[in-house]
C-alpha positions as CSV (number, residue, x, y, z in Angstrom):
1,M,-131.0,364.0,196.7
2,P,-127.4,363.5,198.1
3,G,-124.9,361.7,195.9
4,A,-125.7,362.2,192.2
5,R,-124.2,358.9,191.3
6,R,-126.3,356.8,193.7
7,S,-128.9,354.6,192.0
8,L,-132.7,355.4,192.2
9,A,-133.1,352.3,194.4
10,S,-130.7,353.5,197.0
11,P,-132.9,355.8,199.1
12,V,-135.7,353.3,199.2
13,V,-133.8,350.1,199.6
14,S,-131.1,351.4,201.9
15,G,-133.5,352.6,204.5
16,V,-135.8,349.6,204.7
17,L,-134.0,347.9,207.5
18,C,-132.5,349.4,210.6
19,P,-128.8,349.9,210.0
20,C,-127.7,349.4,213.6
21,G,-124.0,348.7,213.7
22,S,-123.5,349.6,210.1
23,P,-120.5,351.7,209.2
24,Q,-122.6,354.5,207.7
25,G,-125.7,356.3,208.8
26,S,-126.4,358.3,205.7
27,A,-128.6,355.7,204.2
28,V,-131.1,356.1,207.0
29,E,-131.3,359.8,206.6
30,S,-131.9,359.4,202.9
31,S,-134.6,356.9,203.6
32,S,-136.4,359.1,206.2
33,S,-136.5,362.1,203.8
34,S,-137.6,360.1,200.8
35,S,-140.3,357.9,202.2
36,G,-142.8,360.7,202.2
37,G,-143.0,362.4,205.6
38,G,-142.8,360.8,209.0
39,S,-140.0,361.2,211.5
40,S,-136.5,362.2,210.3
41,S,-133.3,361.3,212.0
42,S,-131.9,363.9,214.3
43,G,-128.3,364.9,213.6
44,G,-126.9,361.9,211.6
45,S,-126.2,359.2,214.1
46,A,-123.3,357.5,212.1
47,G,-123.7,353.8,212.9
48,S,-125.3,354.2,216.3
49,C,-129.0,353.7,216.6
50,G,-131.3,355.9,218.7
51,R,-134.5,354.4,220.0
52,S,-136.6,356.8,217.8
53,L,-134.9,355.6,214.7
54,C,-135.7,352.0,215.5
55,E,-139.4,352.3,216.5
56,A,-141.3,349.4,215.1
57,S,-143.9,351.7,213.5
58,E,-141.3,353.6,211.6
59,Q,-139.6,350.5,210.4
60,D,-142.9,349.0,209.4
61,R,-143.8,352.1,207.4
62,R,-140.5,351.9,205.5
63,L,-141.1,348.2,204.7
64,R,-144.6,348.8,203.6
65,T,-143.4,351.7,201.4
66,L,-141.0,349.4,199.6
67,F,-143.6,346.6,199.4
68,Q,-146.2,348.9,197.9
69,K,-143.7,350.1,195.3
70,L,-143.0,346.5,194.2
71,D,-146.7,345.4,194.4
72,V,-147.4,346.5,190.8
73,N,-150.9,344.9,190.5
74,R,-151.9,346.0,194.0
75,D,-153.2,342.6,195.1
76,G,-151.2,342.5,198.4
77,A,-148.7,339.9,197.3
78,L,-145.5,339.9,195.2
79,C,-145.3,337.5,192.3
80,I,-142.4,337.1,189.9
81,H,-143.9,339.7,187.5
82,D,-144.4,342.2,190.3
83,L,-140.8,341.9,191.3
84,A,-139.5,342.2,187.7
85,V,-141.5,345.4,187.0
86,G,-141.1,346.9,190.5
87,L,-137.4,346.3,190.8
88,G,-136.9,347.5,187.2
89,R,-138.6,350.8,188.1
90,L,-136.2,351.1,191.1
91,G,-133.2,350.5,188.8
92,L,-132.6,347.0,190.0
93,H,-132.7,344.6,187.1
94,R,-132.8,340.9,188.0
95,T,-133.0,337.8,185.8
96,E,-136.1,335.6,186.0
97,L,-134.1,332.9,187.6
98,D,-133.0,335.3,190.3
99,L,-136.6,336.4,190.9
100,R,-137.7,332.8,191.2
101,K,-135.1,332.2,193.8
102,I,-136.2,335.2,195.8
103,V,-139.8,334.0,195.8
104,K,-138.8,330.4,196.6
105,A,-136.6,331.5,199.5
106,G,-139.3,333.6,201.2
107,D,-142.5,331.7,200.2
108,K,-143.4,329.9,203.4
109,D,-147.0,328.9,202.5
110,L,-145.9,327.7,199.0
111,D,-148.5,329.8,197.1
112,G,-145.9,331.0,194.6
113,Q,-145.9,334.6,195.9
114,L,-144.8,336.7,198.9
115,D,-147.2,338.4,201.2
116,F,-146.0,341.3,203.4
117,E,-145.0,339.1,206.3
118,E,-143.0,336.7,204.0
119,F,-141.4,339.6,202.3
120,V,-140.3,341.2,205.6
121,H,-138.9,337.8,206.9
122,Y,-137.0,337.3,203.7
123,L,-135.4,340.8,203.8
124,Q,-134.4,340.5,207.5
125,D,-132.9,337.0,207.1
126,H,-131.1,338.0,204.0
127,E,-129.7,341.2,205.5
128,K,-128.4,339.3,208.4
129,K,-126.4,337.0,206.1
130,L,-125.1,339.9,204.1
131,R,-123.9,341.7,207.2
132,L,-122.0,338.6,208.3
133,V,-120.3,338.2,204.9
134,F,-119.5,342.0,204.8
135,K,-117.8,341.8,208.2
136,S,-115.9,338.7,207.2
137,L,-114.6,340.4,204.0
138,D,-113.7,343.6,205.8
139,K,-110.4,342.3,207.1
140,K,-109.1,345.7,208.0
141,N,-112.2,346.4,210.1
142,D,-112.5,349.9,208.7
143,G,-116.1,349.6,207.4
144,R,-115.0,349.4,203.7
145,I,-114.0,346.6,201.4
146,D,-111.2,347.2,198.8
147,A,-109.7,345.1,196.0
148,Q,-106.9,343.6,198.2
149,E,-109.5,342.3,200.7
150,I,-111.5,340.7,197.9
151,V,-108.4,339.0,196.5
152,Q,-107.4,337.7,200.0
153,S,-110.9,336.5,200.9
154,L,-111.3,334.6,197.6
155,R,-107.8,333.2,198.0
156,D,-108.9,331.8,201.4
157,L,-111.7,330.1,199.6
158,G,-109.3,328.5,197.1
159,V,-110.2,331.0,194.3
160,K,-107.3,332.9,192.8
161,I,-108.1,336.1,191.0
162,S,-106.0,339.1,190.0
163,E,-106.3,342.6,191.5
164,Q,-107.7,343.8,188.2
165,Q,-110.5,341.2,188.4
166,A,-111.2,342.3,191.9
167,E,-111.5,345.9,190.8
168,K,-114.1,344.8,188.2
169,I,-116.1,343.2,191.0
170,L,-115.8,346.5,193.0
171,K,-116.9,348.6,190.1
172,S,-120.2,346.7,189.8
173,M,-121.1,347.7,193.3
174,D,-119.2,351.0,193.8
175,K,-121.6,354.0,193.4
176,N,-119.4,356.9,194.4
177,G,-116.3,356.1,192.5
178,T,-114.0,355.5,195.5
179,M,-113.1,352.0,194.5
180,T,-114.1,350.7,197.9
181,I,-117.5,349.4,199.0
182,D,-119.1,350.5,202.3
183,W,-121.9,348.6,204.0
184,N,-124.7,350.6,202.3
185,E,-123.3,349.9,198.8
186,W,-122.9,346.3,199.6
187,R,-126.4,346.0,201.0
188,D,-128.0,348.0,198.2
189,Y,-126.4,345.7,195.6
190,H,-127.3,342.4,197.3
191,L,-130.4,343.0,199.4
192,L,-132.9,342.1,196.7
193,H,-130.5,339.7,194.9
194,P,-130.8,336.0,195.8
195,V,-127.3,335.4,197.2
196,E,-127.5,331.7,198.3
197,N,-125.1,329.5,200.0
198,I,-122.8,332.3,201.0
199,P,-119.2,330.9,200.6
200,E,-118.0,332.2,204.0
201,I,-120.7,330.5,206.0
202,I,-120.5,327.3,204.0
203,L,-116.7,327.1,204.4
204,Y,-116.8,327.7,208.2
205,W,-119.7,325.2,208.8
206,K,-118.5,322.2,206.8
207,H,-118.5,319.2,209.1
208,S,-119.2,315.8,207.7
209,T,-115.7,315.1,206.6
210,I,-114.3,316.3,209.9
211,F,-116.4,314.3,212.4
212,D,-115.9,310.6,212.4
213,V,-117.7,308.7,215.2
214,G,-117.3,305.2,213.6
215,E,-120.6,305.2,211.7
216,N,-120.1,306.7,208.2
217,L,-123.8,307.5,207.5
218,T,-123.6,311.2,207.4
219,V,-124.5,313.3,204.3
220,P,-121.4,314.1,202.3
221,D,-119.9,317.6,202.2
222,E,-120.6,320.1,199.3
223,F,-117.5,321.1,197.3
224,T,-117.4,324.3,195.3
225,V,-116.5,324.5,191.6
226,E,-113.2,326.0,192.5
227,E,-112.4,323.2,195.0
228,R,-113.1,320.6,192.3
229,Q,-111.1,322.4,189.7
230,T,-108.1,323.0,191.9
231,G,-108.1,319.4,193.3
232,M,-108.8,320.6,196.9
233,W,-111.8,318.2,197.1
234,W,-109.6,315.0,197.2
235,R,-107.3,316.6,199.7
236,H,-110.3,317.2,202.0
237,L,-111.4,313.6,201.5
238,V,-107.9,312.2,202.2
239,A,-107.6,314.4,205.3
240,G,-111.0,313.2,206.4
241,G,-110.1,309.6,205.8
242,G,-106.9,309.9,207.8
243,A,-108.7,311.6,210.6
244,G,-111.3,308.9,210.7
245,A,-108.6,306.1,210.8
246,V,-106.8,307.7,213.8
247,S,-110.1,308.5,215.6
248,R,-111.4,305.0,215.1
249,T,-108.2,303.4,216.3
250,C,-108.1,305.5,219.4
251,T,-111.7,304.7,220.3
252,A,-111.6,301.0,219.1
253,P,-111.8,299.5,222.7
254,L,-115.0,301.3,223.3
255,D,-116.4,300.3,219.9
256,R,-115.6,296.6,220.6
257,L,-117.2,296.8,224.0
258,K,-120.3,298.2,222.4
259,V,-120.5,295.3,219.9
260,L,-120.0,292.8,222.8
261,M,-122.8,294.4,224.8
262,Q,-125.1,294.6,221.8
263,V,-124.7,290.9,221.2
264,H,-124.2,289.2,224.6
265,A,-125.7,291.6,227.2
266,S,-129.2,290.7,228.5
267,R,-131.2,290.8,231.8
268,S,-129.5,287.6,232.9
269,N,-126.0,288.7,231.7
270,N,-125.9,292.3,232.7
271,M,-122.5,293.4,231.3
272,C,-121.1,296.6,232.7
273,I,-118.3,298.8,231.2
274,I,-115.5,297.8,233.7
275,G,-116.6,294.2,233.6
276,G,-116.6,294.2,229.8
277,F,-113.1,295.5,229.6
278,T,-111.9,293.1,232.3
279,Q,-113.4,290.2,230.4
280,M,-111.8,291.2,227.1
281,I,-108.3,291.6,228.7
282,R,-108.6,288.3,230.6
283,E,-109.6,286.4,227.5
284,G,-107.1,287.8,225.0
285,G,-104.8,290.3,226.6
286,P,-104.7,294.1,226.0
287,R,-104.3,293.7,222.2
288,S,-107.7,292.1,222.1
289,L,-109.3,295.5,222.8
290,W,-108.5,296.4,219.2
291,R,-110.1,293.3,217.5
292,G,-112.1,294.3,214.5
293,N,-110.4,297.7,214.2
294,G,-108.3,296.8,211.1
295,I,-111.2,296.1,208.9
296,N,-113.1,299.1,210.4
297,V,-110.2,301.4,209.3
298,L,-109.8,299.7,205.9
299,K,-113.4,300.3,204.9
300,I,-113.1,304.1,205.3
301,A,-111.4,304.6,201.9
302,P,-113.7,302.6,199.6
303,E,-116.8,303.8,201.4
304,S,-115.9,307.5,201.3
305,A,-114.8,307.3,197.6
306,I,-118.0,305.4,196.5
307,K,-120.2,307.7,198.5
308,F,-118.6,310.8,197.0
309,M,-118.9,309.6,193.4
310,A,-122.5,308.4,194.0
311,Y,-123.4,311.7,195.6
312,E,-122.1,313.7,192.6
313,Q,-123.9,311.5,190.1
314,I,-127.2,311.7,192.1
315,K,-126.8,315.5,192.2
316,R,-126.6,315.5,188.4
317,F,-129.7,313.2,188.2
318,I,-131.7,315.5,190.4
319,G,-130.9,318.2,187.8
320,T,-130.5,321.1,190.1
321,D,-129.2,324.3,188.6
322,Q,-127.5,325.4,191.8
323,E,-123.9,324.7,192.8
324,M,-125.1,323.8,196.3
325,L,-128.1,321.7,197.1
326,R,-130.9,322.7,199.5
327,I,-131.3,320.8,202.7
328,H,-134.0,318.3,201.5
329,E,-132.1,317.7,198.3
330,R,-128.9,317.1,200.3
331,L,-130.7,314.6,202.5
332,L,-132.2,312.7,199.5
333,A,-128.9,312.7,197.6
334,G,-126.8,311.9,200.7
335,S,-129.1,309.0,201.8
336,L,-129.1,307.4,198.4
337,A,-125.3,307.8,198.1
338,G,-125.0,306.3,201.6
339,A,-127.2,303.4,200.6
340,I,-125.1,302.7,197.5
341,A,-121.8,303.0,199.5
342,Q,-123.1,300.7,202.3
343,S,-124.3,298.1,199.7
344,S,-120.9,298.1,198.1
345,I,-118.9,297.5,201.3
346,Y,-121.4,295.7,203.5
347,P,-119.5,292.4,203.5
348,M,-116.7,294.4,205.3
349,E,-119.3,295.5,207.9
350,V,-120.1,291.8,208.6
351,L,-116.4,291.0,208.8
352,K,-115.8,293.8,211.3
353,T,-118.5,292.4,213.6
354,R,-117.2,288.8,213.3
355,M,-113.6,289.9,214.0
356,A,-114.7,292.0,217.0
357,L,-116.6,289.0,218.5
358,R,-114.0,286.3,217.7
359,K,-112.2,284.4,220.4
360,T,-108.5,284.1,220.7
361,G,-107.1,281.8,218.0
362,Q,-110.5,281.5,216.2
363,Y,-109.2,283.2,213.0
364,S,-105.7,283.9,211.9
365,G,-106.8,287.2,210.2
366,M,-109.4,289.0,208.1
367,L,-108.9,286.7,205.0
368,D,-109.1,283.6,207.1
369,C,-112.3,284.9,208.7
370,A,-113.8,285.7,205.3
371,K,-112.9,282.2,204.0
372,N,-114.5,280.5,207.0
373,I,-117.7,282.5,206.6
374,L,-117.9,281.7,202.9
375,A,-117.2,278.0,203.3
376,K,-119.6,277.4,206.3
377,E,-122.4,279.8,205.7
378,G,-122.3,280.8,202.0
379,M,-122.3,284.2,200.3
380,A,-125.6,285.2,201.9
381,A,-123.9,285.4,205.3
382,F,-122.1,288.5,204.1
383,Y,-125.4,290.4,203.8
384,K,-127.0,289.4,207.2
385,G,-128.6,292.5,208.8
386,Y,-128.5,294.4,205.5
387,I,-132.1,295.6,205.7
388,P,-132.0,297.2,209.2
389,N,-128.6,298.7,208.2
390,M,-130.2,300.4,205.1
391,L,-133.2,301.5,207.1
392,G,-130.9,303.1,209.7
393,I,-129.3,305.4,207.1
394,I,-132.4,307.7,206.8
395,P,-133.0,308.5,210.5
396,Y,-129.2,308.8,211.1
397,A,-128.4,311.1,208.2
398,G,-131.7,313.0,208.4
399,I,-131.5,313.8,212.1
400,D,-127.8,314.5,212.1
401,L,-128.2,317.0,209.2
402,A,-131.4,318.5,210.6
403,V,-129.9,319.0,214.1
404,Y,-126.6,320.4,212.7
405,E,-128.5,322.9,210.5
406,T,-130.7,323.9,213.3
407,L,-127.8,324.5,215.7
408,K,-125.9,326.3,213.0
409,N,-128.8,328.7,212.1
410,T,-129.5,329.3,215.8
411,W,-125.9,330.3,216.4
412,L,-125.9,332.5,213.3
413,Q,-129.1,334.2,214.3
414,R,-128.2,334.8,218.0
415,Y,-124.5,335.0,218.4
416,A,-122.9,335.8,215.0
417,V,-122.2,339.5,215.5
418,N,-118.8,340.2,214.0
419,S,-118.1,337.2,211.9
420,A,-119.6,334.0,210.4
421,D,-116.8,332.0,211.9
422,P,-118.2,330.0,214.9
423,G,-114.8,329.0,216.3
424,V,-113.6,325.5,217.1
425,F,-115.5,325.0,220.3
426,V,-118.9,325.7,218.7
427,L,-118.1,323.5,215.7
428,L,-117.1,320.6,217.9
429,A,-120.2,321.1,220.1
430,C,-122.6,321.2,217.1
431,G,-120.9,318.2,215.5
432,T,-121.0,316.2,218.7
433,I,-124.7,317.0,219.5
434,S,-125.9,316.3,215.9
435,S,-123.9,313.0,215.7
436,T,-125.2,311.9,219.1
437,C,-128.9,312.6,218.1
438,G,-128.4,310.8,214.8
439,Q,-127.0,307.7,216.5
440,L,-129.7,307.7,219.2
441,A,-132.4,307.7,216.5
442,S,-130.9,304.8,214.5
443,Y,-129.5,302.8,217.4
444,P,-132.2,300.1,217.7
445,L,-131.7,299.3,214.0
446,A,-128.0,299.2,214.5
447,L,-128.3,296.8,217.4
448,V,-130.6,294.5,215.4
449,R,-128.2,294.6,212.5
450,T,-125.3,293.6,214.7
451,R,-127.2,290.7,216.3
452,M,-128.3,289.4,212.9
453,Q,-124.6,289.6,211.8
454,A,-123.5,287.7,214.9
455,Q,-126.2,285.1,215.3
456,A,-125.6,283.7,211.8
457,S,-122.3,282.4,213.1
458,V,-123.8,280.3,215.9
459,E,-124.2,276.7,214.7
460,G,-127.7,275.4,214.9
461,A,-129.2,278.8,215.6
462,P,-132.6,279.4,214.0
463,E,-132.8,281.8,211.1
464,V,-133.8,285.3,212.5
465,T,-135.6,288.1,210.7
466,M,-135.5,291.8,211.6
467,R,-139.1,291.8,212.7
468,G,-138.7,288.6,214.7
469,L,-135.6,289.9,216.4
470,F,-137.3,293.2,217.4
471,K,-140.3,291.2,218.9
472,H,-137.9,288.8,220.7
473,I,-135.9,291.7,222.3
474,L,-139.0,293.7,223.3
475,K,-140.6,290.5,224.8
476,T,-137.5,289.3,226.8
477,E,-135.7,292.6,227.6
478,G,-138.2,295.4,227.0
479,A,-137.5,298.6,225.2
480,F,-134.2,299.0,227.1
481,G,-132.9,296.0,225.3
482,L,-132.8,297.9,222.1
483,Y,-130.2,300.2,223.6
484,R,-127.7,297.7,224.9
485,G,-124.2,299.1,224.5
486,L,-125.4,302.7,224.3
487,A,-123.2,303.9,227.1
488,P,-119.8,303.0,225.5
489,N,-121.1,304.2,222.2
490,F,-121.8,307.7,223.6
491,M,-118.6,307.7,225.6
492,K,-116.6,307.5,222.4
493,V,-118.4,310.4,220.6
494,I,-116.6,313.3,222.3
495,P,-113.1,311.9,222.0
496,A,-113.8,310.7,218.4
497,V,-115.0,314.1,217.3
498,S,-112.1,315.9,219.0
499,I,-109.4,313.6,217.7
500,S,-111.0,313.7,214.2
501,Y,-110.9,317.5,214.2
502,V,-107.3,317.8,215.4
503,V,-105.9,315.2,212.9
504,Y,-108.1,316.6,210.1
505,E,-106.7,320.2,210.6
506,N,-103.1,318.9,210.7
507,L,-103.5,316.7,207.6
508,K,-105.0,319.7,205.8
509,M,-101.9,321.7,206.5
510,T,-99.7,318.8,205.4
511,L,-101.6,318.4,202.2
512,G,-101.6,322.1,201.4
513,V,-105.2,322.9,202.0
514,D,-105.8,326.5,203.1
515,S,-107.2,326.7,206.6
516,R,-108.5,329.6,208.6
């Protein structure tokens, strides 16, 4: 067996998956000779893959060989006990928590064990992620990772370690004493280890603090332990808040037009975009285009802060032992945090709508508007439309998160060849599409909320309920009536996302947040 210092697992594990594009080809040769017959590689194709090496039957035989070695009780499925004993025999010792994570990650039918198909899917998906991280760490692009590259990569993530600490990390994976890690050593060490939430991929694909389209209903970002300890988390939040303020101010005319169309447009009063802008300017001059923007910007800070604190507390309540939450846990925690934040600042939402709809000279400012509402309508007026607003959080946050994760995973599977970094264009496109889908799903509820906020200000107007308003709109305007104002709303998405991103990146640099 070549390489006396290589572990027992190496010939079996290394040759399980086709090493196309890997820096070394030796692992494949080892696998072919140790798997008990079959075809052998011809002449050591270092890193290039011949068709004979990649035949489905040969790869399937290797996978089944490993599966059979791990299937200790020979029942055709791998449970936690099988993995513990089988991996131990191969020289790979994992904790029970690690093994549970492996089973949970690959267990598609939720029977508590992995059949052969689930095992293959887990390995292939896991190896794909490992290859991305390896190539991201390999900054010199020489097929090997050394101590300096580890130090630099962790520093990019906000984690500062010494070169001695980096060498300790290397020694845990280095099998041949070179103090560098090649692809095979990296894969051997991590392939059957439940590496979750790989920092590189998470870092590149953070998005909710970047993209502000005026509706702050997205699930909050995850922050690593290091980001919390070094204070980078509040810098990200401040940068995101500043980006949101600039973005909302730049797109405020479209936002006010949306509110006017939601409230006043109907079959008999068909308001178009140009006509709407003309009407606003004729009534109050160019400055009137920004009515309601002040309160819309002011509510960013308290809403973001409350949502972040609530999200962290809910994570602790869920009691997860992972630093990062899984998708369904993020959706649950994010929706609850969003509901708490919206409940806390909802009177500001009502004020924003009233200020956007006000006529010239009606109120002298935000405080005057609040005093008038309180005096004439009472405290209850500040919570008009509260129920449809709360109901809108789940479809918005859920679809936004689901679409973003789907687009992210599709890109990683199909196009991430040399790096996990998607680039600015892909990030902006994914953020725009996911935000648009989230808004489209929750838009009827948002329209009903706005009308309920507005109709309470009309003297003598009957008390409206969410259900009654839905029925009235469908009866008088049809389903199309639930999407009044959708055009200016969608028109502001791309400029809002683009402006948010540019301002966010500049504020990050100003605040000393490392950026790639």
